[in-house]
Structures are given as C-alpha cells and as structure tokens.
GUMARVEX-50188 format. One record per residue: chain; residue in three letters; x, y, z of N, C-alpha, C, O, CB in turn; residue number from 0. Coordinates in steps of 0.001 Angstrom, whole numbers, plus 500000, padded with zeros to 6 digits. Glycine has a CB too. Layout:
<atoms>
> cadena,residuo,n.px,n.py,n.pz,ca.px,ca.py,ca.pz,c.px,c.py,c.pz,o.px,o.py,o.pz,cb.px,cb.py,cb.pz,num
> A,ALA,X,Y,Z,X,Y,Z,X,Y,Z,X,Y,Z,X,Y,Z,NUM .
...
</atoms>
This chain:
<atoms>
> cadena,residuo,n.px,n.py,n.pz,ca.px,ca.py,ca.pz,c.px,c.py,c.pz,o.px,o.py,o.pz,cb.px,cb.py,cb.pz,num
> A,MET,235737,559847,906404,235908,559776,907836,236710,558541,908203,237630,558612,909018,234558,559770,908540,0 .
> A,GLU,236364,557417,907607,237021,556174,907957,238516,556224,907643,239331,555710,908410,236369,555016,907224,1 .
> A,GLU,238878,556847,906506,240280,556958,906149,241030,557789,907185,242151,557455,907567,240431,557575,904756,2 .
> A,ARG,240399,558876,907637,241044,559717,908630,241211,558979,909951,242231,559123,910625,240245,560992,908838,3 .
> A,LEU,240214,558195,910314,240310,557411,911534,241475,556450,911441,242285,556355,912363,239008,556652,911800,4 .
> A,PHE,241562,555737,910329,242577,554699,910206,243955,555269,909904,244960,554675,910294,242185,553722,909131,5 .
> A,GLU,244026,556408,909216,245326,556988,908908,245810,557919,910016,247003,557956,910316,245261,557740,907594,6 .
> A,GLY,244896,558667,910624,245289,559626,911642,245357,559039,913030,246364,559179,913724,244351,560766,911643,7 .
> A,LEU,244293,558384,913435,244225,557852,914790,245130,556649,914960,245740,556478,916015,242801,557481,915140,8 .
> A,LEU,245225,555822,913951,245953,554575,914093,247399,554687,913627,247884,553845,912871,245256,553489,913326,9 .
> A,GLU,248068,555709,914073,249479,555852,913788,250262,554966,914744,249740,554519,915765,249925,557329,913902,10 .
> A,ASP,251526,554718,914401,252385,553926,915272,252863,554806,916425,253893,555474,916337,253593,553334,914484,11 .
> A,ARG,252099,554786,917486,252427,555609,918644,251606,555146,919831,250679,554346,919697,252175,557107,918354,12 .
> A,GLN,251965,555665,920996,251200,555376,922193,249867,556097,922106,249815,557268,921729,251974,555791,923467,13 .
> A,ALA,248790,555407,922452,247463,555960,922218,246644,556157,923493,246074,557229,923699,246715,555071,921282,14 .
> A,ASN,246576,555135,924354,245747,555174,925560,244292,555514,925266,243739,556452,925839,246308,556178,926535,15 .
> A,ILE,243677,554750,924373,242284,554948,923991,241404,553981,924788,241585,552768,924680,242092,554741,922457,16 .
> A,PRO,240468,554482,925576,239568,553578,926302,238649,552848,925327,238160,553437,924363,238732,554359,927344,17 .
> A,ILE,238420,551571,925585,237585,550761,924694,236647,549882,925511,236865,549625,926694,238460,549892,923760,18 .
> A,GLN,235587,549429,924828,234718,548380,925367,235211,547074,924767,235423,546992,923557,233181,548639,925035,19 .
> A,MET,235397,546056,925592,235969,544800,925119,235024,543642,925420,234439,543565,926500,237344,544554,925766,20 .
> A,MET,234884,542742,924447,234167,541484,924655,235230,540397,924759,236030,540206,923844,233130,541186,923482,21 .
> A,THR,235229,539699,925869,236226,538642,926080,235543,537320,926391,234379,537265,926789,237192,539022,927221,22 .
> A,LEU,236302,536278,926196,235905,534940,926592,236832,534538,927727,238052,534647,927605,235969,533920,925387,23 .
> A,THR,236259,534074,928830,237059,533662,929979,236840,532177,930207,235707,531718,930349,236692,534484,931254,24 .
> A,ASP,237948,531425,930241,237804,529978,930441,237698,529651,931929,237723,530548,932772,238996,529221,929811,25 .
> A,ARG,237583,528383,932240,237379,527965,933625,238541,528324,934532,238354,528472,935739,237145,526487,933681,26 .
> A,ASP,239736,528469,933978,240916,528805,934763,241114,530311,934919,242063,530738,935576,242138,528199,934128,27 .
> A,GLY,240242,531115,934334,240339,532562,934445,241151,533227,933348,241361,534439,933385,240924,532910,935748,28 .
> A,ARG,241609,532460,932376,242379,533028,931268,241442,533778,930319,240459,533221,929830,243154,531914,930504,29 .
> A,MET,241763,535053,930066,240920,535904,929230,241410,535868,927789,242611,535895,927521,240907,537352,929760,30 .
> A,THR,240444,535807,926861,240742,535869,925433,239893,536973,924822,238675,536821,924725,240475,534495,924730,31 .
> A,PRO,240508,538095,924400,239739,539165,923755,239186,538710,922409,239902,538079,921631,240611,540414,923569,32 .
> A,LEU,237917,539022,922122,237274,538628,920865,237063,539819,919941,237426,539760,918766,235937,537952,921146,33 .
> A,TRP,236484,540894,920452,236264,542112,919678,236146,543286,920627,235912,543121,921824,235000,541994,918792,34 .
> A,PHE,236315,544489,920065,236203,545685,920886,235489,546784,920121,235376,546751,918896,237586,546161,921341,35 .
> A,ARG,235009,547761,920883,234374,548942,920302,235112,550173,920797,235542,550247,921949,232856,549013,920668,36 .
> A,LEU,235249,551148,919888,235852,552418,920262,235053,553554,919660,234346,553375,918668,237321,552487,919810,37 .
> A,GLU,235168,554710,920257,234446,555882,919791,235386,556754,918974,236494,557055,919417,233848,556676,920977,38 .
> A,THR,234954,557164,917784,235765,558012,916910,235649,559472,917336,234887,559817,918239,235334,557846,915436,39 .
> A,GLU,236418,560314,916667,236363,561746,916951,234986,562328,916640,234583,563322,917244,237433,562484,916150,40 .
> A,GLU,234263,561716,915703,232914,562169,915344,231854,561525,916236,230659,561633,915958,232620,561851,913874,41 .
> A,HIS,232286,560860,917302,231413,560214,918280,230615,559054,917679,229507,558758,918127,230461,561235,918871,42 .
> A,GLU,231180,558409,916673,230602,557181,916141,231278,556005,916837,232465,556069,917159,230770,557094,914584,43 .
> A,VAL,230536,554948,917066,231086,553762,917704,231445,552752,916623,230601,552381,915808,230082,553154,918726,44 .
> A,ARG,232691,552311,916617,233182,551334,915635,233487,550025,916343,234084,550019,917419,234450,551863,914895,45 .
> A,THR,233073,548909,915736,233357,547584,916266,234470,546962,915443,234437,546987,914213,232089,546687,916256,46 .
> A,CYS,235455,546405,916134,236620,545820,915472,236846,544412,916014,236946,544213,917225,237888,546704,915682,47 .
> A,ARG,236923,543447,915118,237120,542040,915488,238612,541744,915602,239402,542180,914765,236454,541092,914448,48 .
> A,ILE,238990,541010,916627,240387,540606,916800,240599,539323,916019,239916,538324,916250,240751,540413,918316,49 .
> A,GLU,241550,539354,915092,241799,538194,914241,242804,537226,914840,242700,536017,914632,242281,538643,912896,50 .
> A,GLN,243784,537747,915586,244824,536869,916133,245418,537496,917387,245657,538703,917433,245935,536602,915083,51 .
> A,ILE,245653,536674,918402,246382,537119,919587,247820,536650,919404,248098,535451,919401,245742,536555,920931,52 .
> A,VAL,248722,537603,919254,250130,537296,919012,250818,536893,920313,251574,535922,920351,250847,538505,918379,53 .
> A,SER,250548,537647,921379,251140,537308,922678,250276,537865,923796,249459,538762,923592,252586,537853,922790,54 .
> A,ARG,250477,537314,924969,249802,537788,926171,250796,537715,927317,251629,536811,927383,248514,536949,926480,55 .
> A,ASP,250694,538680,928215,251640,538763,929320,250976,539536,930454,249946,540179,930254,252980,539444,928876,56 .
> A,GLU,251559,539473,931620,251083,540286,932735,252230,541185,933151,253349,540717,933359,250580,539401,933935,57 .
> A,LYS,251954,542472,933273,252964,543475,933601,252592,544164,934902,251434,544174,935318,253111,544508,932461,58 .
> A,LYS,253604,544739,935529,253376,545548,936714,254153,546842,936523,255384,546846,936540,253811,544796,938030,59 .
> A,TYR,253416,547957,936337,254000,549271,936131,253699,550142,937342,252536,550428,937628,253464,549923,934831,60 .
> A,VAL,254719,550558,938041,254581,551429,939207,253518,550869,940171,252691,551615,940696,254207,552870,938765,61 .
> A,GLY,253553,549584,940388,252628,548951,941311,251253,548647,940754,250404,548135,941483,252477,549796,942479,62 .
> A,VAL,250997,548948,939467,249697,548698,938851,249796,547436,937989,250582,547378,937043,249233,549927,937997,63 .
> A,ARG,248985,546427,938329,248972,545180,937551,248115,545344,936312,246979,545812,936384,248452,544004,938403,64 .
> A,GLU,248673,544951,935166,247942,544999,933906,248204,543728,933112,249303,543174,933137,248340,546243,933086,65 .
> A,LYS,247171,543280,932409,247324,542182,931458,247548,542824,930095,246797,543703,929675,246061,541215,931454,66 .
> A,GLN,248593,542368,929415,248977,542933,928124,248675,541929,927020,249027,540754,927123,250477,543323,928113,67 .
> A,PHE,248020,542402,925962,247699,541565,924814,248209,542255,923552,247891,543419,923309,246163,541294,924725,68 .
> A,ILE,248988,541551,922757,249388,542028,921437,248487,541288,920458,248527,540060,920375,250943,541777,921138,69 .
> A,CYS,247671,542039,919714,246656,541437,918850,246711,542030,917451,247097,543182,917255,245260,541630,919446,70 .
> A,LYS,246314,541209,916483,246127,541689,915116,244635,541845,914887,243838,540974,915237,246767,540714,914065,71 .
> A,THR,244276,542970,914293,242868,543259,914044,242711,543884,912670,243651,544460,912121,242294,544189,915132,72 .
> A,ARG,241524,543763,912129,241214,544389,910841,240264,545537,911126,239170,545347,911659,240585,543360,909817,73 .
> A,LEU,240707,546739,910759,239912,547944,910947,239573,548473,909564,240359,549196,908952,240674,549020,911808,74 .
> A,GLY,238401,548108,909082,238052,548442,907700,238893,547606,906758,238854,546377,906816,238258,549953,907419,75 .
> A,LYS,239653,548257,905888,240537,547549,904960,241962,547463,905485,242832,546894,904826,240533,548235,903605,76 .
> A,VAL,242208,548021,906665,243548,548108,907219,243750,547027,908277,242904,546851,909154,243798,549503,907816,77 .
> A,CYS,244872,546299,908197,245256,545357,909242,246250,546056,910162,247217,546656,909693,245868,544047,908636,78 .
> A,LYS,246020,545981,911450,246894,546631,912413,247230,545687,913543,246448,544800,913887,246252,547899,912958,79 .
> A,THR,248412,545890,914120,248811,545188,915329,248710,546187,916473,249253,547290,916404,250265,544585,915206,80 .
> A,LEU,248007,545783,917523,247733,546664,918658,248264,546052,919935,248304,544831,920087,246230,546942,918787,81 .
> A,GLU,248664,546903,920840,248932,546471,922201,247776,546970,923041,247562,548176,923167,250316,547003,922733,82 .
> A,MET,247026,546035,923620,245893,546384,924465,246203,545944,925880,246855,544924,926104,244577,545734,923953,83 .
> A,ARG,245729,546721,926820,245987,546408,928226,244693,546437,929022,243794,547244,928783,247003,547394,928825,84 .
> A,TYR,244642,545519,929979,243518,545416,930900,244050,545676,932302,244933,544960,932775,242815,544014,930803,85 .
> A,SER,243519,546692,932966,243925,547005,934329,243175,546083,935289,241945,546096,935343,243653,548505,934665,86 .
> A,VAL,243917,545295,936035,243301,544352,936972,242594,545111,938086,241523,544698,938531,244361,543391,937563,87 .
> A,GLU,243176,546214,938543,242604,546982,939637,241315,547699,939243,240318,547616,939961,243611,547984,940135,88 .
> A,THR,241322,548409,938100,240148,549190,937698,239195,548419,936787,238066,548851,936555,240591,550451,937000,89 .
> A,GLN,239649,547283,936274,238884,546438,935352,238495,547197,934090,237377,547049,933596,237630,545903,936041,90 .
> A,LYS,239410,548007,933565,239169,548775,932344,240153,548371,931268,241309,548051,931544,239268,550282,932616,91 .
> A,TRP,239665,548393,930018,240469,548083,928851,240857,549367,928138,240139,550366,928187,239713,547142,927902,92 .
> A,ARG,242014,549325,927470,242453,550440,926633,243397,549932,925560,244092,548932,925735,243138,551534,927482,93 .
> A,ILE,243403,550649,924444,244434,550412,923436,245619,551228,923903,245554,552456,923956,243964,550812,921957,94 .
> A,PHE,246702,550548,924242,247871,551234,924768,248678,551876,923636,249075,553038,923721,248749,550258,925565,95 .
> A,GLN,248915,551091,922569,249654,551649,921439,249419,550817,920191,249010,549658,920249,251153,551723,921754,96 .
> A,PHE,249694,551457,919058,249635,550808,917749,251056,550444,917365,251959,551277,917441,248967,551734,916664,97 .
> A,LEU,251255,549208,916955,252612,548742,916626,252822,548682,915123,253903,548313,914664,252874,547362,917242,98 .
</atoms>
C-alpha cells in the first residue's frame, strides 16, 4: 500500500489534496509548517514531517489570497518536494502539487 501511495499519488503533478497541518506561528504572525497528515485512498491517515522549507511566498489567484510554501518532506523512504498552500480566506491547507 505504501509503495502505491508514494509511487501513484505522489507523482509530479498538480494534486489539490486537503491536509491537516501543524504549524508554529511566531509573534509577528509568520507561519512555519512542521508536519501534516493526509488520508490515503484506503482511508488511512499518514503523518509526514517537513524537513526543510525551501521558500515561502504570498500569492493572489483570481482575488484569492494564499500563502505558498515549497517544502521538502520524507514520506516513508521517499524524499519529495511539495508545494503547499494555505488559503487565508478559508483557513484551509492543501498540497497543491508535487515538484
């Protein structure tokens, strides 16, 4: 199952997968993602630790403000670079795409 998750789901493509995110917020309001959880096709919840934040930016797409994070994470034995986005309006996190 894990191989299929990491080989099938984590392809280099746009994903839009909703996730639960644990972040650290400093006194100035700057968010730092620490780890996230996602649900697999078999409805199992997987926890993934973020090893490095490569970049962070704020984007505005069609009037929707989002915070963009490019992060490196280890998913099992696989290292992946992800683009994750936080919607300021809805306060929801998602994996936007795998890089």
